[in-house]
C-alpha positions as CSV (number, residue, x, y, z in Angstrom):
1,M,0.0,-0.1,0.0
2,K,1.0,3.6,-0.7
3,L,0.2,6.5,1.6
4,L,1.0,10.0,0.7
5,I,0.8,12.9,3.2
6,V,0.2,16.2,1.7
7,S,1.0,19.2,3.9
8,G,2.4,22.8,3.6
9,L,1.5,26.4,3.8
10,S,-2.2,27.5,3.2
11,G,-2.4,29.1,-0.3
12,S,0.5,27.0,-1.7
13,G,-1.7,24.6,-3.6
14,K,-2.6,21.6,-1.3
15,S,-6.2,21.3,-2.5
16,I,-5.0,21.3,-6.1
17,A,-2.6,18.6,-5.3
18,L,-5.1,16.5,-3.6
19,D,-7.7,17.1,-6.5
20,T,-5.0,15.9,-8.9
21,L,-4.1,12.8,-6.9
22,E,-7.8,12.0,-6.7
23,D,-8.0,12.1,-10.6
24,C,-5.0,9.7,-10.4
25,G,-6.8,7.1,-8.5
26,Y,-5.9,8.1,-4.9
27,Y,-8.3,7.8,-2.2
28,C,-8.1,11.4,-0.7
29,I,-8.9,12.7,2.7
30,D,-8.3,16.4,3.6
31,N,-7.5,17.9,7.0
32,L,-7.3,14.6,8.8
33,P,-6.3,15.2,12.5
34,S,-2.8,14.0,13.1
35,V,-3.9,12.4,16.2
36,L,-6.0,10.0,14.1
37,L,-3.3,9.2,11.5
38,D,-1.9,6.1,13.1
39,R,-5.5,4.9,14.0
40,F,-6.6,5.5,10.4
41,V,-3.7,3.5,9.1
42,N,-4.2,0.6,11.6
43,Q,-8.1,0.3,11.7
44,V,-9.0,1.3,8.2
45,M,-6.1,1.1,5.6
46,Q,-4.8,-2.2,6.9
47,K,-8.4,-3.8,7.0
48,E,-9.3,-2.8,3.5
49,P,-6.0,-2.8,1.5
50,Q,-7.7,-2.9,-1.8
51,L,-9.9,0.1,-1.3
52,Y,-7.0,2.1,0.3
53,A,-4.0,0.8,-1.9
54,K,-3.3,4.4,-2.9
55,T,-4.2,6.9,-0.2
56,A,-3.5,10.7,0.1
57,I,-4.1,12.5,3.2
58,G,-4.0,16.3,3.8
59,I,-2.6,17.6,7.1
60,D,-2.4,21.2,7.6
61,A,-1.8,23.9,10.4
62,R,-5.5,23.5,11.7
63,N,-3.8,20.7,13.8
64,K,-2.4,22.0,17.1
65,S,1.3,22.3,17.2
66,A,1.5,19.8,20.1
67,E,-0.3,17.3,18.1
68,L,2.5,17.4,15.4
69,T,5.4,17.3,17.8
70,D,6.0,13.6,17.4
71,F,5.1,13.4,13.7
72,D,8.4,11.8,13.0
73,K,7.6,9.0,15.5
74,K,4.3,8.4,13.9
75,L,5.9,8.3,10.5
76,K,8.3,5.5,11.6
77,L,5.4,3.4,13.1
78,I,3.5,3.6,9.7
79,R,6.5,2.6,7.8
80,A,7.1,-0.3,10.1
81,L,3.9,-1.7,8.9
82,N,5.3,-2.2,5.4
83,I,3.4,0.8,4.0
84,Q,5.1,3.0,1.6
85,C,4.7,6.3,3.2
86,E,5.9,9.7,1.6
87,I,5.5,13.3,2.8
88,V,4.8,16.0,0.2
89,Y,5.4,19.5,1.6
90,M,4.1,22.5,-0.4
91,Q,5.3,26.0,0.1
92,A,5.7,29.4,-1.6
93,E,7.2,32.8,-0.9
94,E,5.5,35.0,1.7
95,D,4.7,37.8,-0.8
96,V,3.2,35.3,-3.1
97,L,1.0,33.9,-0.5
98,I,-0.1,37.4,0.6
99,K,-0.9,38.2,-3.0
100,R,-3.0,35.0,-3.4
101,Y,-5.0,35.8,-0.4
102,S,-5.6,39.3,-1.4
103,Q,-6.9,38.2,-4.9
104,T,-9.2,35.5,-3.5
105,R,-10.2,37.5,-0.5
106,R,-10.4,34.4,1.6
107,P,-9.2,34.6,5.3
108,H,-6.1,32.5,6.3
109,P,-7.2,29.8,8.7
110,L,-5.0,31.2,11.4
111,S,-5.6,34.8,11.0
112,N,-8.3,36.8,12.9
113,N,-8.7,40.3,14.2
114,N,-5.7,40.1,16.3
115,I,-3.4,38.2,14.0
116,S,-2.5,39.7,10.7
117,L,-2.0,37.6,7.5
118,T,1.8,37.9,7.7
119,E,1.8,36.8,11.3
120,A,-0.6,33.9,10.5
121,I,1.8,32.7,7.7
122,N,4.8,32.8,10.1
123,K,2.8,31.1,12.8
124,E,1.8,28.3,10.4
125,K,5.4,27.7,9.3
126,I,6.3,27.1,13.0
127,I,3.5,24.7,13.5
128,L,4.3,22.7,10.3
129,Q,8.0,22.6,10.8
130,S,8.0,19.0,12.1
131,V,6.2,17.9,9.0
132,A,8.5,19.9,6.8
133,N,11.5,18.3,8.4
134,C,10.2,14.8,7.4
135,A,9.4,15.8,3.8
136,D,10.4,13.4,1.0
137,I,9.3,15.9,-1.7
138,Q,9.2,19.6,-1.6
139,I,7.2,21.6,-4.0
140,D,7.8,25.4,-4.5
141,T,4.6,26.9,-6.1
142,S,5.6,30.5,-6.2
143,R,6.0,30.8,-9.9
144,I,3.6,28.1,-11.4
145,H,-0.1,28.4,-12.1
146,E,-2.7,25.7,-11.4
147,H,-2.3,23.7,-14.6
148,Q,1.5,23.7,-14.3
149,L,1.1,22.4,-10.7
150,R,-1.0,19.7,-11.8
151,K,1.5,18.5,-14.4
152,L,4.2,18.8,-11.7
153,I,2.3,16.6,-9.1
154,I,1.8,13.9,-12.0
155,S,5.3,13.8,-12.9
156,K,6.7,14.0,-9.5
157,I,4.4,11.5,-7.8
158,N,2.0,9.6,-10.0
159,Q,4.4,8.7,-12.9
160,R,7.4,8.0,-10.8
161,D,8.9,4.4,-11.0
162,E,9.2,3.5,-7.2
163,R,12.3,1.4,-7.8
164,Y,14.4,4.3,-8.7
165,L,15.3,7.6,-7.3
166,S,13.6,10.5,-8.9
167,L,15.9,13.2,-10.0
168,Q,14.5,16.7,-11.0
169,F,16.8,19.0,-12.9
170,Q,15.5,22.7,-12.6
171,S,16.8,25.9,-14.3
172,F,16.0,29.3,-12.7
173,G,17.0,32.9,-12.7
174,F,18.7,34.4,-9.6
175,K,17.0,37.6,-10.3
176,Y,13.5,36.1,-9.6
177,G,14.7,34.3,-6.5
178,L,16.0,30.9,-5.3
179,P,13.7,27.9,-5.7
180,L,12.4,26.9,-2.2
181,D,12.4,23.2,-3.1
182,A,15.9,22.7,-4.3
183,D,18.2,20.2,-2.5
184,F,21.3,21.5,-4.3
185,V,21.8,24.8,-6.2
186,F,24.6,25.4,-8.8
187,D,25.6,28.7,-10.1
188,A,26.2,29.3,-13.7
189,R,26.6,32.9,-13.9
190,S,30.4,32.7,-14.3
191,L,30.0,31.2,-17.7
192,P,29.8,33.4,-20.9
193,N,26.4,34.9,-21.3
194,P,24.6,34.7,-24.8
195,Y,22.5,37.5,-23.7
196,W,25.3,39.9,-24.3
197,V,25.6,38.6,-28.0
198,P,23.0,40.8,-29.9
199,H,21.9,38.0,-32.3
200,L,21.5,35.4,-29.6
201,R,19.6,37.6,-27.0
202,A,16.0,36.6,-28.3
203,F,16.9,32.8,-28.0
204,N,17.1,30.5,-25.0
205,G,19.0,27.5,-23.9
206,T,16.9,25.1,-26.0
207,D,17.7,26.8,-29.3
208,T,20.2,25.5,-31.7
209,E,21.9,28.9,-31.9
210,V,22.7,29.1,-28.3
211,I,23.6,25.4,-28.0
212,D,26.2,26.0,-30.7
213,F,27.6,28.9,-28.8
214,F,28.0,26.9,-25.6
215,K,29.7,24.1,-27.5
216,T,32.5,26.4,-28.3
217,E,33.1,27.6,-24.8
218,P,35.5,25.1,-22.7
219,Y,34.4,26.5,-19.3
220,V,30.8,25.3,-20.0
221,D,31.9,21.8,-20.4
222,D,34.1,22.2,-17.3
223,L,31.3,23.1,-15.0
224,F,28.9,20.5,-16.6
225,Q,31.5,17.8,-15.8
226,D,31.9,19.1,-12.1
227,I,28.3,19.0,-11.6
228,A,27.8,15.6,-13.1
229,V,30.6,14.1,-11.0
230,F,29.1,15.5,-7.8
231,I,25.8,14.0,-8.8
232,Q,27.0,10.7,-9.8
233,R,29.0,10.4,-6.5
234,W,26.3,11.5,-3.9
235,T,23.1,10.2,-5.4
236,P,23.8,6.7,-4.4
237,R,24.2,7.9,-0.7
238,F,20.8,9.5,-0.8
239,K,19.3,6.2,-2.3
240,A,20.8,4.3,0.5
241,D,19.2,6.7,3.0
242,N,15.7,6.0,1.4
243,R,15.3,9.4,-0.2
244,S,13.0,9.1,-3.0
245,Y,13.4,12.4,-4.6
246,L,16.1,15.1,-5.4
247,T,15.9,18.4,-7.0
248,I,19.1,19.9,-8.6
249,A,18.7,23.5,-9.5
250,I,21.0,25.3,-12.0
251,G,20.8,29.1,-11.9
252,C,22.0,32.0,-14.0
253,T,21.0,35.6,-14.1
254,G,17.6,35.4,-15.8
255,G,17.1,31.6,-16.2
256,Q,17.0,31.8,-20.0
257,H,20.3,30.6,-21.5
258,R,23.2,29.2,-19.3
259,S,21.0,27.4,-16.8
260,V,18.5,26.1,-19.3
261,Y,21.5,24.7,-21.4
262,L,23.1,22.9,-18.5
263,T,19.9,21.7,-17.1
264,N,19.1,19.9,-20.5
265,L,22.6,18.6,-20.7
266,L,22.6,17.1,-17.3
267,A,19.2,15.5,-17.7
268,E,20.4,14.0,-21.0
269,H,23.5,12.7,-19.3
270,F,21.7,11.0,-16.5
271,K,18.5,9.7,-18.4
272,N,20.0,6.1,-18.6
273,K,21.3,5.8,-15.2
274,Q,18.3,4.0,-13.5
275,L,16.9,7.2,-12.4
276,N,13.5,9.0,-13.0
277,I,14.5,12.2,-14.7
278,I,12.3,15.3,-14.5
279,V,13.2,18.5,-16.3
280,R,11.7,21.8,-15.3
281,H,12.6,25.3,-16.7
282,R,11.1,27.8,-14.2
283,E,11.5,31.0,-16.1
284,L,10.6,29.6,-19.5
285,H,7.1,29.0,-18.2
């Protein structure tokens, strides 16, 4: 049996994630009190394994902080029952969450006349910290819309081969902020920038013109080799530690040329290495 626990900050897209998982055949329960989690697994899932073979449970900050204190211990008990359990933690930048709430005009579940929206978001982060610390998969939704999030959920969770470690290569632009869900971040800003070549400025790292430009630059291959060796050396250790997912982020100034090219090159290099490879170009979308 497979159990996904979906948690994260309010406004980060948990409801969309659960809806997507339901469409993918998961039995979904939103806002289950964490004190009932082990009871649900023992008394419901275990007794009807066919019905609950794929289950997703949403746990949010409406749980009291004290109820989530021993979350890691509950997780160990569940996994000891031979249930494949993964934690999906969703988040977004504070200003993005504030903007989303102002657009929807819905109140934050922790805000009231005495607690502002900003204070509620920070309080929620503290309450859910124990869950975030256990996360197998982290998703930053700051710069993706609903349809992109649905595709990301499917590629990260539903289509993943459980035998292999999933490795996401993501390009981004430093000027737009670091991706919150990255496990490792590599900086490609020291490489020659096609942006300053007038006839290449309008292209991006997926275009032949830019690819041909990078193939003539020796430092580009040097950085590619260094990153590839690092990944090759350390991914077995993460697999041995039962990690199911890693995000490798490659950044340049605007996320259009250098990071995109290196991301595609790394994904192509590792695609036959018994890994589930996912590619995402944050700024191209």
